C-alpha positions, 0 to 999 in steps of 0.5 A: 710134844703134845701130851698124852692123855687118857681122852681118847680111851675115856671117850671109847670106854664111856661110849656105851653109856650115852648110847644107853641113855639114848635107848631109853629116851626112846623107848619112855617116849621123850622125843614123841612127848616133845613132837608137839612142842617144848614142854617142861620137866613136870610135863615130860614126867607126866607124858612119859609116865615116869617119875619127875627125878628120872625125867630129869636125868634122861633130859639132861642126858639128851641135852649133854649129847646135843639131841635135846635143847633146854632153854630156862625150864622148857625142853624141846627136841634138837633137829635130828631128834625132831626128823627121826625120833619123834614119830613125825613123818619120815625116816623114823629111826625108833625101831632101830633103836629097839633093836639095838637096846633089846636085841643087839646090846645084850649080845654084845654083854657076851663079846669077852666070851665069844672071843674067848671060845673062838665063836658066838652064840646064833640066835636066828630062828631062836627069837620069842614073837616079841624078839622077832618083831623088834628084829624085824623092825630094826632092820628094816629101819636101818637098810631103808636108804639102802633099799631105796637106793637099789630101787632108785639105781638099778632098773628092774624094768627088764625082769618079771620076777625079784627073788629076795633071800633073807629079806626080812619084812620085805622093805626092799621087793616093796621099794622096788615093786612101788616102782615097777607095777608089773614085777612080783617078788618072793621073799625066802625067809625063816618061819618067825620072820615070815610072820612079821613080813605077811603082817607088814605086806597084808598093808601095802597094795604091793604086798598082794604081788609078793609071795612070802616063802618059809625056809632055812638055809644051810652053807657049804664052804670049801676050797679046790687046790692045784699046782697044775692050776684048777679048771673047773669045780663040779657039785653034785648034791643028792636029797634036796633036788638041787643043782649047781653049775660047774664053777670055772677056776680060770687056771688060779691056783686055789678057787674057794666056794659058797654053797646056799642049799634051801632046806624048806619041805625038807625035814628029816631028809639027808642031804649029800653034797659031793664036790671033786676039781678038775685041774687044767691037765684034765686030771680030776682030783679025789671027791669030797663028800659029807651028809647033813641031816635037815632038822 
């Protein structure tokens, strides 16, 4: 029988150290400092503007995880670092690392509190200007391959306008519109994200075909149950000038639903959401009504 060791536990428990070293190496410009070729520790320290001792700690940490290589007294980027972290043409993952370091990592520090309380603390709509820029750029960086795949694998030529709800910087719209000159887009996002998106889109020719709309969404979730089988679920929305088509329950005992209500331009409004279902026998169930005050 193989000996049981704590190696798996230690590997997981110490993983945060490697991640944090990577974030810091990117932030201090270690990989971009080697973009033009190998350098000594003194040259790296001068380029990054940090003490020689801490430059050595960071560089050796990146050697240990395989992102840098060392030949005598000179360091150079490994293949992955040269391709994605050195600021060269092509995919740039530095914004993603900055997002994880500055936005995501601090949030994970409160995981125990969130697990014990049963809920986390959402920060959407509460970012500073700098945090919003980091968040938006980071999300664009790690979703770039998905945006490219969507644009390449779905035929948008039969459409005239594309709506992206919560579309960040508009990177998905840009990827699609670059392939379809007649297509126009609408980006719906929180106000802070819209500021970043407008700056991002201003530098792209396709940006002229994208309307940026500020707003917020309220999600209403629920379910309808009936042993006689749910036939149809009806939604009545008052105060927001929005409507939803009835949901076909197809005779299921329980049907779940989710509504996305746009609150754009409705500050101070009280919205009334009324939901009721009809079973397969034609009997109408009791209506459930909720009122929402838009802040």
